[in-house]
KEDRENVO-59957 format. One line per 8 residues: their letters; for each residue x, y, z of N, C-alpha, C. Coordinates in pm, whole numbers. Atoms other than C-alpha are relative to their C-alpha. Layout:
N
A> X,Y,Z,X,Y,Z,X,Y,Z; ...
This chain:
497
MGIVFRQS> -111,91,6,12683,22409,7832,-140,-145,57; 62,119,-72,12404,22185,8028,-41,-115,-153; 24,125,92,12266,21992,7690,129,-41,-72; -180,66,82,12655,21950,7546,28,-126,157; -49,105,-80,12719,21798,7899,-60,-143,8; 95,73,16,12400,21552,7865,39,-99,-93; -7,64,122,12485,21498,7545,139,-113,3; -122,119,-71,12843,21374,7670,-20,-104,45
IKSTIVIF> 51,157,-80,12682,21115,7909,-76,-82,-125; 68,53,139,12467,20985,7632,118,-57,-93; -86,62,90,12754,20938,7403,89,-86,51; -123,111,-54,13004,20803,7663,-121,-126,33; 38,109,-76,12754,20554,7761,-25,-71,-119; 27,82,143,12711,20443,7400,159,-57,-61; -108,9,23,13076,20458,7349,61,-153,79; -33,90,-135,13121,20242,7681,-60,-104,-59
TGNLIGAV> 112,76,91,12856,20012,7530,64,-89,-83; -55,77,104,13029,19948,7228,137,-55,30; -124,45,-78,13360,19926,7411,10,-132,34; 32,136,-65,13235,19653,7606,-27,-123,-98; -2,123,117,13130,19440,7304,139,3,-43; -155,13,38,13473,19543,7170,69,-78,43; -109,98,-92,13674,19383,7477,-81,-131,-23; 36,153,22,13433,19089,7425,80,-73,-148
ATYFTAQV> -35,44,89,13506,19046,7063,179,19,-18; -118,-34,-27,13862,19154,7132,73,-127,63; -11,128,-96,13882,18835,7389,-37,-127,-71; 27,97,102,13729,18602,7169,67,-6,-144; -129,-12,116,13950,18710,6852,117,-57,42; -134,73,-69,14250,18615,7069,7,-150,24; 52,143,-33,14086,18291,7164,-4,-104,-145; -6,40,175,13981,18180,6775,137,16,-54
FSQDKQQF> -152,25,91,14342,18281,6649,88,20,73; -127,-4,-63,14534,18202,6922,74,-109,-80; -109,101,69,14685,17916,6677,31,84,-88; -26,-100,124,14712,18195,6401,-19,102,-16; -5,-153,-21,14853,18529,6485,-16,52,-129; -12,-80,89,14899,18581,6145,-132,58,-70; 133,-33,7,14533,18566,6084,-52,114,74; 62,-108,-64,14435,18799,6332,82,133,-50
GFSRTLIT> -70,-107,49,14712,19027,6250,-10,86,-149; 58,-33,113,14626,19074,5894,-133,48,-19; 119,-57,-46,14259,19110,5998,-27,168,30; -2,-166,-66,14336,19439,6197,58,66,-103; -90,-121,125,14608,19554,5923,-106,45,-104; 114,-33,42,14300,19531,5700,-56,148,-3; 104,-110,-43,14131,19771,5867,76,130,42; -71,-164,-6,14379,20022,5944,47,37,-124
VGVISMIC> -49,-79,123,14501,20035,5533,-164,56,-39; 117,-58,102,14111,20097,5491,-24,125,79; 40,-142,-83,14082,20350,5767,86,118,-77; -124,-129,20,14380,20575,5647,-28,1,-154; 34,-15,120,14251,20500,5278,-135,103,-4; 120,-33,-30,13911,20580,5381,-8,212,18; -25,-158,-28,14003,20976,5524,70,60,-126; -38,-52,157,14181,21004,5133,-81,65,-37
ILMGAASV> 97,1,92,13858,20947,4971,-87,145,57; 140,-143,-69,13656,21213,5216,64,112,-80; -21,-128,78,13857,21513,5061,-29,89,109; 14,-102,-80,13802,21696,5392,-161,20,1; 160,9,-21,13387,21630,5348,-41,-7,145; 14,10,-84,13367,21531,5659,-4,127,92; -36,-101,-118,13482,21833,5856,-104,109,-83; 94,-123,48,13272,22062,5594,-115,-17,46
MQTFTQRY> 137,31,-33,12939,21848,5693,-17,41,108; -8,-48,-93,13028,21900,6012,18,152,72; -10,-165,-60,13120,22269,6082,-112,80,-99; 65,-118,98,12957,22446,5775,-172,-45,-5; 155,29,-36,12614,22270,5795,-70,105,124; 58,-41,-71,12533,22449,6119,-11,154,0; 31,-131,75,12570,22817,5915,-99,52,-50; 133,-42,76,12237,22755,5754,-99,-39,54
EKRDERKK> 108,55,-57,11885,22727,5885,-23,-177,-70; 73,142,40,11666,22387,5834,4,-11,-152; 66,13,141,11492,22463,5507,81,122,-66; -55,-105,122,11792,22720,5366,42,-115,-112; -52,83,82,11861,22535,5036,143,-39,-4; -146,-1,2,12209,22603,5074,69,-148,100; -71,128,-95,12233,22312,5350,1,-101,-99; 30,130,48,12067,22080,5131,145,-14,-120
VLISLCFL> -75,29,115,12349,22153,4821,129,-5,117; -116,67,-59,12625,22125,5096,-21,-117,36; -14,98,-2,12523,21821,5165,9,-124,-130; -20,88,177,12519,21697,4804,113,22,-26; -136,-27,68,12865,21842,4756,99,-142,131; -110,69,-111,13013,21622,5091,-46,-149,-94; 30,145,27,12817,21296,4936,127,-40,-128; -27,17,171,12939,21362,4569,127,-57,24
APLLMALC> -157,28,19,13324,21389,4675,69,-119,21; -70,77,-14,13422,21065,4816,-40,-92,-82; 18,14,147,13247,20936,4529,86,-15,-96; -97,-59,74,13419,21106,4296,150,-46,0; -128,32,-6,13743,21075,4435,62,-181,25; -31,150,7,13725,20699,4495,1,-65,-186; -31,77,132,13664,20624,4114,123,113,-60; -139,-31,61,13937,20853,4030,120,-97,48
LLPFYLGF> -77,45,-26,14204,20684,4229,-26,-199,-14; 7,159,52,14051,20319,4139,82,-76,-97; -81,90,103,14225,20248,3838,162,54,62; -159,80,-36,14584,20323,3989,12,-46,94; 18,138,-127,14452,20114,4307,59,-113,-79; 17,136,84,14420,19832,4071,133,-34,-80; -142,7,85,14725,19930,3843,126,-37,78; -99,-10,-103,14960,19937,4130,-25,-100,107
KAEIVAMF> -41,82,-83,14875,19629,4300,87,-110,58; -122,62,-51,15174,19422,4288,85,95,65; -103,-73,-80,15371,19725,4403,-53,30,141; 50,5,-147,15129,19777,4710,-3,-119,96; -50,138,-55,15129,19411,4799,144,-51,36; -99,41,-23,15488,19410,4775,48,124,139; -34,-124,-91,15533,19704,5087,21,-120,99; 16,90,-132,15454,19387,5340,65,-136,-25
KPQDRAYF> -131,108,-39,15668,19088,5459,-24,-140,-102; 4,135,104,15699,18787,5177,-108,-116,60; 124,125,-44,15478,18565,5433,-149,28,1; 121,-33,-13,15217,18799,5443,-90,28,-147; 113,-36,119,15135,18919,5089,-82,-68,-75; 69,133,30,14942,18597,4982,-158,61,88; 88,-48,-46,14682,18756,5209,-46,115,-71; 23,-177,12,14678,19117,5115,-29,-35,-183
SDYYGWVA> 33,23,133,14677,18973,4747,-170,-86,-18; 145,81,79,14354,18749,4775,-86,119,86; 96,-61,-58,14162,19019,4967,-28,160,-59; -79,-124,22,14310,19311,4786,-183,117,-80; 124,-35,84,13945,19394,4593,-90,67,129; 70,-36,-155,13765,19392,4964,26,168,54; -29,-147,-55,13955,19694,5054,-91,87,-73; 51,-122,103,13792,19920,4789,-153,32,89
LLVLAWGY> 138,57,-33,13446,19801,4910,13,94,175; -16,-75,-127,13553,19887,5263,33,152,43; -15,-135,12,13677,20212,5206,-93,114,15; 104,-67,20,13407,20365,5081,-96,-34,52; 100,22,-63,13167,20230,5285,49,111,116; -33,-114,-105,13362,20391,5595,-4,104,-5; 32,-150,31,13377,20692,5416,-140,25,64; 150,-28,-49,13010,20715,5409,-26,-3,149
LTLLEAYM> -3,-10,-119,13018,20590,5748,8,153,100; -29,-124,-48,13183,20889,5866,-23,118,-45; 85,-93,7,13050,21129,5678,-118,45,37; 136,0,-61,12706,21057,5800,-15,39,175; -67,-31,-117,12876,21054,6160,-22,182,6; -24,-147,-23,12959,21408,6098,-92,103,-1; 77,-60,-10,12652,21508,6008,-90,-3,109; 54,39,-153,12469,21369,6327,44,63,93
ISQHKSAQ> -64,-45,-109,12736,21542,6560,-48,139,-25; 39,-144,40,12638,21905,6353,-132,-6,58; 109,-32,-38,12289,21830,6446,-27,-31,167; 22,73,-179,12348,21714,6837,-37,-108,4; 25,146,-23,12292,21368,6777,85,-85,-17; -103,92,52,12598,21235,6791,22,-138,78; 52,138,-63,12467,20956,7034,-23,-117,-116; 65,101,147,12315,20780,6699,88,2,-74
GLVMREVF> -128,62,56,12603,20797,6475,132,-95,60; -91,66,-51,12807,20658,6769,-74,-163,-23; 54,124,-3,12573,20374,6801,39,-107,-109; -43,66,157,12625,20267,6423,154,-51,2; -149,2,5,13002,20294,6473,31,-103,141; -34,63,-122,13039,20176,6849,-36,-139,7; -3,143,-73,12815,19905,6903,-37,-75,-111; 11,110,100,12684,19772,6570,75,-89,-61
LRVCNLLA> -143,56,72,12995,19725,6388,45,-64,113; -79,67,-114,13119,19566,6704,-94,-103,2; 67,152,2,12820,19319,6689,0,-76,-89; 12,70,149,12841,19252,6363,176,-91,4; -130,65,-11,13228,19153,6398,-15,-118,122; 26,80,-97,13136,18971,6713,-47,-141,-78; 79,119,67,12893,18745,6515,78,-54,-80; -116,63,92,13129,18697,6253,87,-97,54
LGALYWQL> -115,81,-93,13368,18553,6502,-75,-83,39; 108,129,-82,13096,18335,6665,-12,-108,-135; 6,49,95,13038,18218,6331,129,-96,-77; -156,27,86,13410,18152,6227,17,-112,118; -40,40,-83,13432,18001,6568,-69,-138,33; 81,178,42,13155,17703,6518,19,-36,-144; 27,59,123,13252,17654,6187,-63,11,-110; 100,-34,88,12990,17799,6003,44,61,-117
IRFHGFIV> -124,-77,120,13247,18007,5775,112,-46,7; -166,3,-42,13603,18013,5706,58,117,5; -45,-156,-33,13841,18286,5736,-80,79,-92; 31,-100,117,13744,18409,5365,-119,84,74; 114,-28,-42,13389,18450,5504,-13,108,107; 25,-135,-135,13465,18629,5838,59,124,-66; -58,-136,64,13690,18899,5607,-136,62,-54; 182,-54,91,13336,18916,5373,-81,75,124
LTVLGYVL> 93,-90,-120,13136,18983,5684,43,112,70; -56,-107,-80,13361,19196,5838,-65,153,-81; 55,-88,61,13329,19417,5524,-147,67,-25; 152,-62,39,12976,19426,5461,-67,36,151; 23,-79,-146,12929,19538,5858,22,138,-25; -36,-151,23,13060,19857,5727,-102,71,-66; 61,-91,126,12840,19889,5424,-146,12,91; 182,-20,-49,12477,19818,5635,41,102,90
SAILLLLL> -23,-104,-91,12620,20040,5916,-53,154,-89; 10,-123,78,12671,20325,5669,-178,11,-55; 176,-48,40,12283,20266,5494,-67,1,159; 105,-6,-130,12145,20227,5846,0,137,63; -54,-145,-20,12296,20596,5936,-74,105,-101; 79,-78,102,12158,20735,5621,-153,-7,2; 117,5,-34,11858,20616,5717,-64,80,63; 13,-76,-96,11871,20776,6041,-14,147,-20
SMRTEGFG> -33,-158,41,12002,21092,5878,-97,63,-83; 81,-46,76,11722,21133,5665,-121,11,72; 138,-39,-94,11459,21146,5944,43,146,67; -48,-142,-68,11631,21481,6061,-40,94,-81; -14,-106,89,11521,21795,5962,76,43,-55; -65,-86,68,11674,21977,5699,86,-96,-65; -94,36,107,11864,21704,5550,-68,-34,-135; 30,5,132,11831,21641,5172,99,55,-65
FSRRWKVF> -121,-19,145,12001,21672,4814,-76,95,-64; 25,-111,65,11987,21946,4608,144,28,-122; -99,-30,125,12157,22036,4209,-9,164,11; 66,-160,33,12044,22381,4266,196,83,35; -144,-34,-14,12470,22467,4255,23,149,-16; -52,-127,7,12463,22834,4196,-73,69,128; 41,-43,-144,12283,22893,4573,116,53,41; -176,-25,-74,12695,22940,4650,43,86,-99
TRGEYKEI> -68,-107,104,12877,23236,4496,136,-72,-27; -159,35,14,13222,23163,4368,72,7,148; -103,-58,-79,13373,23318,4671,-45,-124,89; 44,117,-137,13167,23028,4916,53,-74,-56; -79,111,47,13266,22797,4703,147,-8,46; -178,-36,-37,13661,22899,4727,8,-24,142; -2,9,-160,13598,22911,5118,-16,-135,10; 67,136,-17,13436,22569,5125,102,-93,-35
FRFAWYHL> -116,119,56,13687,22397,4902,183,10,92; -111,-42,-66,13994,22583,5092,-13,-78,166; 12,85,-138,13844,22450,5436,45,-134,-58; -44,171,26,13823,22118,5269,94,-83,14; -127,30,-10,14141,22087,5170,121,3,94; -27,13,-97,14286,22174,5446,-5,-95,158; 13,117,-88,14112,21955,5661,15,-148,-34; -17,119,24,14153,21698,5456,150,-44,22
LVGVSVYL> -114,23,13,14531,21718,5485,7,-36,184; -3,-19,-149,14464,21764,5889,-51,-155,5; 88,190,-3,14207,21410,5852,97,-98,-8; -113,167,68,14509,21201,5657,127,7,156; -124,-35,-97,14744,21350,5933,-31,-84,165; 93,27,-93,14533,21281,6242,-22,-185,-40; 27,133,16,14420,20955,6124,129,-90,-16; -142,55,32,14780,20841,6024,57,-32,170
TGYLDGLL> -55,15,-160,14871,20926,6400,-51,-127,78; 80,123,-79,14616,20688,6516,25,-123,-50; -49,135,49,14741,20364,6291,99,-8,-56; -133,36,92,15040,20430,6113,93,-72,67; -124,89,-87,15229,20315,6434,-28,-194,-45; 31,101,11,15026,19985,6358,36,-82,-133; -28,26,127,15081,19987,6003,138,-42,-55; -133,-3,-17,15460,20040,6022,37,-127,99
LATLDKDG> -59,162,-80,15473,19726,6267,-2,-127,-94; 28,102,68,15332,19524,5999,130,-13,-93; -88,-13,133,15565,19651,5736,189,-25,73; -115,8,-77,15881,19699,5975,64,-110,102; -36,26,-73,15915,19457,6209,-9,-201,-52; -56,176,86,16082,19052,6111,-108,-88,9; 120,84,61,15729,18915,6209,-117,44,-73; 149,-12,71,15505,19077,6003,-79,32,64
VSAVPAYT> 167,-39,-74,15147,19112,6085,-20,-135,112; -10,89,-138,15231,18814,6346,18,86,144; -37,-86,-87,15361,19114,6550,-100,79,41; 138,-71,-67,15015,19312,6568,-35,-33,92; 120,23,-95,14758,19113,6761,18,57,117; -88,-53,-126,14971,19192,7084,-28,190,13; -12,-211,67,14999,19577,6950,-137,27,42; 138,-39,-22,14650,19587,6900,-88,24,79
IAVFIVGL> 76,1,-148,14514,19468,7210,57,124,52; -36,-127,-62,14715,19742,7363,-38,102,-20; 27,-106,81,14608,19994,7151,-161,25,50; 90,2,-11,14290,19887,7214,-71,23,132; 40,-16,-183,14271,19886,7612,70,160,1; -47,-151,19,14471,20251,7547,-155,83,-55; 76,-43,63,14195,20332,7359,-140,11,72; 134,32,-122,13909,20259,7631,31,151,108
MAVPYRAM> -53,-150,-94,14083,20574,7822,-41,135,-82; 27,-158,90,13994,20798,7519,-154,12,3; 168,-12,25,13620,20689,7542,-66,115,23; 55,-125,-66,13465,20996,7769,74,117,-82; -28,-137,64,13691,21224,7584,-24,8,-141; 80,8,140,13556,21149,7240,-101,28,-28; 120,-38,-29,13221,21147,7363,30,145,-12; 49,-150,-50,13289,21525,7504,28,53,-94
AQAVFPAL> -63,-42,94,13494,21607,7228,-92,59,-110; 130,10,81,13206,21535,7001,-106,106,39; 150,-81,-28,12930,21674,7188,23,147,19; -44,-95,10,13105,21964,7259,-4,110,-132; -22,-80,135,13187,22067,6885,-85,108,-47; 141,-107,103,12827,22197,6760,-9,156,81; 2,-89,-91,12864,22449,7093,116,82,0; -74,-6,32,13170,22514,7041,49,125,-114
NRAYIERN> 4,-23,130,13156,22607,6657,-109,123,-3; 112,-107,-32,12827,22834,6730,55,94,72; -67,-116,-15,12982,23030,6960,100,141,-59; -107,-66,76,13260,23097,6763,-81,92,-130; 53,-96,129,13051,23194,6438,-89,114,42; 33,-155,-51,12862,23438,6660,60,86,96; -128,-65,-69,13180,23576,6804,-57,14,122; 24,13,-106,13044,23504,7149,129,-15,75
DAELRDIF> -122,31,-61,13366,23559,7327,25,-81,156; -1,83,-93,13273,23464,7676,-56,-103,-6; 30,179,8,13084,23137,7595,101,-62,-28; -91,72,100,13312,23026,7368,131,-30,133; -143,28,-106,13602,23063,7667,-80,-58,109; 26,94,-33,13357,22928,7868,-30,-167,18; 21,113,9,13283,22626,7703,139,-92,-30; -116,55,-9,13616,22573,7660,77,-49,103
NRSGINIL> -50,19,-96,13728,22560,7963,-65,-85,107; 70,99,-93,13464,22378,8143,20,-162,-77; 7,159,26,13478,22110,7871,167,-79,59; -138,62,-71,13866,22081,7977,31,-69,128; 8,36,-122,13812,22042,8308,-64,-124,37; 49,93,20,13563,21800,8232,79,-161,-78; -143,56,20,13816,21615,8012,65,-96,53; -132,22,-106,14090,21601,8255,-34,-77,119
IVAVAMAF> 35,101,-118,13851,21450,8533,-13,-150,-44; -25,146,85,13793,21145,8286,96,-87,-39; -155,69,72,14122,21127,8134,69,-69,157; -47,39,-142,14260,21077,8542,-76,-84,23; 58,109,-40,14007,20844,8623,37,-96,-84; -41,77,50,14061,20670,8328,117,-100,0; -139,89,-53,14439,20615,8364,50,-75,98; -11,103,-91,14402,20472,8671,-55,-106,12
IIGLNLNN> 61,78,47,14153,20269,8588,54,-126,-91; -32,133,93,14306,20079,8324,128,-23,31; -126,22,-88,14664,20117,8498,-13,-96,67; -18,121,-109,14586,19919,8806,-71,-121,-72; 34,156,66,14401,19627,8574,55,-43,-109; -27,90,145,14616,19565,8300,101,-126,50; -39,123,-13,14769,19285,8477,-116,-105,-6; 125,89,-6,14421,19137,8523,-56,-23,-178
AASILPKG> 107,13,112,14308,19212,8156,148,-126,-76; -129,87,49,14690,19007,8066,-43,-143,25; 28,171,-60,14568,18697,8277,-79,-86,-30; 83,49,47,14278,18645,8087,38,-53,-140; -19,-2,161,14411,18653,7728,113,-134,42; -74,96,29,14594,18349,7590,182,-6,7; -171,-58,-13,14997,18298,7658,44,67,-127; -36,-51,65,15195,18499,7436,-53,154,-25
YEKIVPLS> 61,-101,9,15005,18836,7528,51,115,80; -28,-85,-114,15196,18943,7806,62,124,-7; -64,-97,26,15387,19178,7666,-157,194,-6; 91,-140,38,15021,19429,7615,42,53,155; -7,-55,-127,15109,19539,8002,68,119,-25; -119,-107,12,15450,19730,7912,-61,51,-100; 27,-93,94,15306,19858,7579,-92,98,33; 126,-100,12,14988,19968,7702,34,121,107
LILMLGRA> -79,-122,-50,15204,20194,7958,44,103,-33; -77,-85,71,15401,20320,7735,-100,79,-105; 93,-47,71,15085,20381,7508,-77,159,30; 66,-41,-110,14924,20561,7790,59,126,-12; -86,-112,-6,15194,20815,7825,-68,147,-85; 51,-104,155,15082,20990,7484,-124,28,44; 147,-42,-54,14720,20963,7565,2,99,67; 8,-55,-100,14756,21107,7882,9,137,-17
VDMATGVN> -19,-177,31,14895,21455,7739,-125,49,-109; 107,43,77,14657,21379,7461,-137,96,70; 111,-7,-16,14351,21428,7658,-6,82,103; -3,-39,-68,14492,21621,7920,-5,176,-55; 2,-158,59,14520,21953,7669,-119,45,-21; 131,-91,2,14155,21966,7629,-47,-21,-144; 37,8,136,13952,22034,7307,123,123,-75; -86,-95,66,14266,22223,7174,-20,6,-153
TEMISISI> 59,27,146,14195,22073,6814,-77,38,-77; 109,-43,18,13871,22126,6797,-18,176,-32; 32,-148,-11,13877,22504,6912,122,67,-146; -83,-74,95,14191,22541,6657,-57,-35,-177; 57,32,103,13982,22384,6385,-117,89,-60; 111,-114,42,13685,22643,6376,24,98,22; -34,-133,-32,13892,22939,6414,90,22,-132; -74,-24,122,14098,23130,6134,121,-41,28
YYKFNFRI> -138,57,-57,14391,22947,6276,16,-162,-56; 0,126,-19,14282,22630,6121,112,-63,-93; -100,68,76,14553,22573,5883,139,-78,85; -117,34,-115,14788,22569,6168,20,-192,35; 25,173,-26,14641,22180,6243,41,-74,-116; -59,76,111,14754,22084,5904,147,-12,63; -120,-66,-5,15092,22225,5949,79,-107,111; -71,74,-166,15174,22058,6331,-41,-167,-36
SAILVVLI> 35,139,5,14980,21729,6212,72,-69,-107; -130,51,92,15244,21686,5894,118,-54,54; -123,15,-72,15497,21727,6165,24,-137,55; 35,82,-61,15359,21485,6348,14,-134,-29; -25,123,81,15320,21215,6099,155,4,-5; -116,32,0,15683,21248,6008,86,-8,145; -29,76,-102,15781,21199,6363,-21,-109,28; 0,159,-43,15619,20909,6403,82,-102,-89
VVLCWLLI> -40,95,102,15740,20794,6073,153,-42,41; -118,0,-77,16095,20850,6211,27,-94,86; 6,84,-162,16064,20718,6544,-15,-125,-41; 33,163,60,15928,20398,6411,70,-69,-98; -88,48,82,16139,20359,6144,175,-5,105; -150,25,-86,16459,20391,6398,-41,-110,111; 39,86,-136,16276,20194,6687,-20,-122,-67; 51,114,22,16100,19914,6546,76,-104,-47
PRYGAYGA> -77,111,39,16356,19732,6361,73,-32,130; -73,62,-138,16544,19727,6711,-48,-54,95; 94,68,-146,16264,19680,6993,-124,-10,-27; 135,7,14,15958,19602,6780,-113,65,23; 112,-41,-1,15638,19658,6918,27,105,114; -20,-84,-93,15786,19839,7191,71,151,-46; -70,-81,65,15954,20075,6952,-131,77,-76; 92,-57,37,15642,20131,6796,-76,123,70
AWGSSIAL> 67,-40,-76,15474,20228,7084,39,107,89; -73,-96,-82,15750,20464,7230,8,91,-92; -24,-131,121,15736,20646,6867,-117,75,-27; 143,-76,-7,15374,20698,6906,-16,110,107; 8,-87,-146,15382,20844,7239,93,143,12; -85,-122,53,15679,21053,7163,-67,100,-75; 19,-74,76,15565,21192,6902,-132,77,37; 137,-62,-59,15167,21253,7036,62,95,114
TIFNIAKL> -6,-117,-116,15323,21422,7352,68,118,-82; -54,-114,35,15525,21672,7148,-128,86,-91; 99,-83,69,15222,21757,6902,-116,40,101; 63,-58,-91,15003,21812,7195,48,149,89; -48,-124,-69,15239,22039,7365,35,114,-108; 36,-136,127,15253,22277,7026,-91,53,-3; 173,-94,-7,14913,22316,7019,-34,61,137; 42,-74,-95,14877,22431,7349,117,112,34
IFLKKKMA> -54,-135,-10,15147,22659,7359,-47,106,-159; 31,-116,112,15029,22810,6957,-141,39,19; 114,-89,-25,14645,22850,7127,10,92,140; -24,-65,-101,14794,22977,7421,27,173,-59; -82,-124,47,14966,23270,7231,-55,58,-125; 114,-79,65,14732,23308,6933,-176,68,76; 79,-81,-33,14423,23349,7157,-30,-42,130; -64,-56,-153,14516,23356,7487,-73,-122,108
LHPFSLQS> 85,101,-74,14348,22970,7598,45,-95,23; -47,122,-74,14424,22711,7794,-55,-85,72; 151,83,-39,14249,22420,7942,61,-6,170; -53,15,-154,14462,22422,8289,-35,111,104; 29,-89,-135,14409,22594,8627,5,-63,114; -27,22,-87,14397,22551,8966,-79,-171,49; 121,66,-16,14071,22319,8964,129,-135,-61; -32,126,53,14315,22071,8745,102,-52,100
LKVILAGI> -75,31,-120,14569,22032,9028,-101,-82,73; 101,78,-94,14285,21932,9222,-36,-134,-67; 45,137,45,14169,21686,8996,61,-156,-6; -143,137,20,14525,21496,8959,8,-27,152; 1,62,-97,14537,21501,9314,-110,-110,39; 122,72,-14,14211,21347,9359,16,-147,-49; -19,168,75,14317,21067,9123,77,-71,87; -99,77,-74,14652,20998,9305,-20,-53,124
VSGLIAYF> 11,54,-146,14502,20981,9648,-98,-107,-31; 103,126,3,14223,20749,9502,54,-133,-55; -99,103,90,14469,20535,9268,83,-77,109; -78,53,-40,14693,20486,9526,-79,-89,122; 69,74,-130,14459,20334,9803,-64,-110,-109; 28,95,9,14278,20119,9532,154,-90,-74; -103,83,38,14645,19984,9408,40,-74,125; -54,91,-122,14728,19859,9763,-77,-108,56
IPYLGNPV> 118,134,-71,14404,19632,9784,20,-133,-71; -76,159,20,14538,19266,9808,-68,-71,-136; 82,49,77,14462,19089,9496,-75,-141,50; 105,72,-17,14168,18877,9537,-32,-167,-76; 20,91,40,14243,18577,9305,-34,-17,-128; 87,-24,152,13989,18627,9012,20,168,-36; 3,-94,44,14068,18873,8795,-91,93,-43; 77,-103,52,13754,19032,8710,-45,20,138
VDALLRAG> 36,-44,-114,13644,19017,9061,87,132,50; -87,-73,-9,13960,19194,9129,14,144,-58; 25,-117,67,13913,19450,8855,-111,86,56; 116,-61,-67,13569,19538,8941,34,78,145; -8,-79,-104,13670,19622,9295,101,113,12; -108,-123,5,13983,19850,9224,-91,84,-43; 48,-143,78,13776,20043,8982,-108,79,92; 148,-37,-69,13443,20068,9200,72,56,153
TLIIIYTP> -84,-38,-126,13718,20158,9494,30,156,-23; -34,-150,73,13863,20432,9273,-126,89,-4; 111,-60,70,13538,20582,9177,-66,41,103; 99,1,-117,13366,20568,9504,97,82,80; -95,-104,-49,13683,20782,9659,34,146,-88; -15,-74,93,13756,20944,9341,-114,137,6; 122,-123,8,13393,21124,9302,-7,77,85; 49,-92,-117,13324,21246,9651,116,133,-3
LLLWWRVS> -121,-85,-14,13677,21430,9638,-63,92,-111; 20,-81,115,13580,21572,9305,-116,148,21; 131,-84,-84,13222,21719,9467,53,103,108; -43,-106,-138,13392,21831,9781,92,96,4; -111,-154,32,13649,22068,9608,-71,64,-126; 127,-117,94,13344,22157,9334,91,20,-124; -63,43,102,13590,22073,9066,-41,52,-117; 67,-33,108,13344,22112,8811,-134,53,3
PDINEYLA> 163,-61,-45,13008,22315,8796,-88,-95,-57; 56,73,44,12876,22069,8552,-41,-150,33; 31,121,-96,12934,21766,8747,-101,-35,146; 61,-24,-66,12803,21884,9011,-202,35,-5; 122,11,56,12478,22030,8855,-76,-116,-38; 0,139,41,12440,21716,8663,-82,-87,120; 42,135,-99,12422,21473,8976,-110,54,75; 119,-92,-74,12189,21754,9172,-126,-28,-55
TVVKKKRL> 170,17,88,11904,21701,8866,-52,-175,3; 54,151,-18,11961,21329,8878,-37,-44,132; 47,54,-144,11885,21305,9271,-133,84,-4; 124,-56,-5,11620,21586,9186,-145,-92,-64; 37,88,140,11491,21380,8848,-76,-160,32; -33,187,-24,11565,21025,8972,4,-70,-144; -33,77,121,11652,20995,8602,116,79,-59; -144,-79,44,11985,21035,8410,5,123,-102
F> 14,-69,95,11862,21237,8141,-121,119,-17
């Protein structure tokens, strides 16, 4: 678990760096488009459409890449054949879907509000390139995760992409390009990121391509395709969960894409809460998968339980840090973004439940019960659609936030019950209560600090106070062996890794 925890720390640092750049980009986006929220909303909706379409063309190849490559040694020809299959899948699917995409342009554009259709019509062709580039970026990131190199993949997506976005915003702000150039540069950023990650992947031992298709038996191909199919369905459901509320807001709210900017910023803020969770889940996956393949039940349970408490620790900390500073975030944005405070609080409810339940999704995905992820994810998508369809026309962005949080809570409770029943696994213990208590104590102390007048200084003081109180409580109660061991190593060796 030591290497997993260290990889989690590295990945967390990378993602936080990316999100810091993202926060700066979000702030400048709100400033640059302060007089034209429609352009802001369109650019975000374009990305949403791209990511939902991307997971469809992947055909489950990313999940196959991440899970199956660990079954073969680095010099095993089957590994290269598997990589070749995964690379072919999105290209072939994109070619198959392209005639339908081009042929039904009018019908797809008509899904959006009349005032927004011109934008979607003008940039319709760029979506296809965005989808393909994003697909290969996701596929290569999955490969890097399987090689215990998740931090490198995250650098491309979390840091490099956001730097590209920030540069495009700067060019737009200084009038070096127009809005058309901004969209083009945004798409090309994904293309360049995928190319760079491919070059990094080629430097790892065992990466390559092969056309020796007969190295797999018919039964093995059947297993791979069945696994890919169900994980395609799961992937579509999961990505829809993350982006569907924003897309439905753009199509159902009376203001169209102009309603999206404030909601997008709230989603970004709440996304910061999940940064360590994402890093830990990605880092722990290879070890969890390896223990399951080797049928090492003791190690499997140990990794599951320890990762669960570690994720809860960061979930509680991030929830309080973000919640305490929402007013500070709203105060530095232009007028019209005040609603990000209640929107963020609503969205945090669902995200908190999601993080508190640990790596349930990952555990189910590598087990013989992986089909359950699809079934419950499909129910989640239906819940989001129904709730948003009912709530958005009446409550606007607040309806989208409540629909997303309610559906996500039901989804995670169902997974929790299923995993407990089928595999006798659950992430909670007495240590979980200690973590929550430590968060409440430190959070209350930070909350009652008088406002200092400057939002940045105030945010730093509240966050610093919480961490200074929260961390010693965790160490004193020894809620996580990994944290105690890691800090002891840092003190001994005088370095982070």
